Every structure is written in structure tokens, then in C-alpha cells.
C-alpha angles and dihedrals in degrees: 000000000000132000108287093006128106130184136203116240088247094058111127113253093231091057093045091052093050093050092047087053089057102260145050132280113267147152116028093351094058096040092050089046088055091056101259126141111265135169098245120256122178096213125095112235114214128187108218100170111196093334116130091189113083143133106214114172121223110283095022118119122230122204116197102170120106120208119215113252094004107116131178126272093220143336089286104031130066118223117274091239093051091047091053092050091050088048096056091052094045110046140037114288096246090050091051092049090052090059097041091050087053092049091053094044093052094044094243087122127033128214090246091052089050091057090052091051092049089056091051096045121098110273093247091056100047096088093065090065089064090060095056119112119185092195090078107102097198142023087248091063091047092053094051092045094052092048093048093050091049086061089053091242120141115251129177125200128221095358120186114231121189112252092009110059124221119345121203097241143346118208112206111329105325116002104113118198118198116187111209110196116179089233092065108023115061141118133058095269092056090046091055092045092052090053092048089052092047092052093049091048090052090049088055090049097251117144107228122198121185117205127188127214093262092056092050104036103029107023102030100136091059092042093047092051091052093049095048091047084065090048093050088053087051092237088140090068131075114252119232090257092051091049090054093048092050096041093242116156 
């Protein structure tokens, strides 16, 4: 694979490619390889450190910077912390937050480690770490949360509702957003359970909107406009009559 390097037949192709290029897999490529949510990018990201000898193919991304205290996971993988720091300097802030949320939610990154990474990040990138929320269980939830907060509208994540269980998000008092990605919502049993939950939410006077991955990741301007039309009409808030019925002061 490279002079002085040998690989087992089971070695992942992404790691083989990075080592052949003269480095280790990092940034989006590593974090996606580890099962985290990422906004897809076709390029391979390779950490090269201070090496001047490399064989990057056209379209691949080389990362030369080293981060103090952030070592490598293996001979073919960069450290998670280093990959996250490369990430925040490489992609759009919302895209980076999607992946960092996922790292926290899966336990690949701890809250304490996140504070350390914030201190190491370039000054202009440190603010994005304050907008991370590891309770989000998918990149779809992260995207909708970030948009809602940019509009200065209250949004809560993974909220328990009696008789329903946890819902992905509640905007304001009663506008429930459920994000149905194909990776996580499939099968007839889940379909029936989702409809049971929707009916119970309606009985309790919540307004439930289900969004799929295309609406959030590919058609967000149209989706956002529809959602915030509801907000402008104040349909995300309890009416006075609903407050009385539910005993809300």
C-alpha cells in the first residue's frame, strides 16, 4: 500500500486511501466513517501533519495543522478531537454543528472534551461550540433547531409528552416537529406507532408536523417558510382557551 506499510485484507478502503496518500483519515471522512451524522462531501480528507511528502488525488483535501494534545486513534485514523477541530475550520458552521451534536449524542465526544476543543479552536470558530446540543438524535433535528433559534423562537429538544413519549422538538408551546429520516423510521410497526403518537398529540391539542430528510436537507428554504408562516400566525402558542383547558397559567 505504501513503502514499509502493509494492510490486512479487512482494512477499510477509506483508511487505505488516506495512508497511501501519506497521512491518516480525518475531518468529515473520519467522522462519517465512525458513524456520525455528516453533511455529505465526496472528497477524502487526509491529515498530513508536517509531512511534505504526500500523494493527494485531485479533489481530496489535505490538513496539515496539528492540534496540541490531540493525538491519533491509530496508524490510519486521526483522533476524534483533531478531526472535529479540522471540521470546524473546513465546513459551514451549521454542518459542523450537525456532526458535533452527533458525536456528543453517541458518546464519541464528552462535554468536558468539547470544552477543551473549544479552547483550541480558532477564535472565530469558538462561538459555534456554544450552539451544540447533544440531545439531538439526528442531523435533521440539529438543522431545524438551529434555524428556529436564529429566528429567536423558543425550541426544546427531546421533550417528554404524557401518553406519547419523547418528541423530537417542540417550538413554542405546542408546535411539535418530528424529523423522519429513512435511516431511523422504517417498517410497518414504526409506521403504526407514529400514527398513534400523532393522534394522541392531536387529542392533547398539539400541532404535529412531520418532516422528511428531503424537506430538511434539500428543500429547507421552502420548508422553513411554511413553518414560520405558522409561527407568524402564533399557531405555535397555546390560545387562552387552550391554557384554561390544560390548566396552564
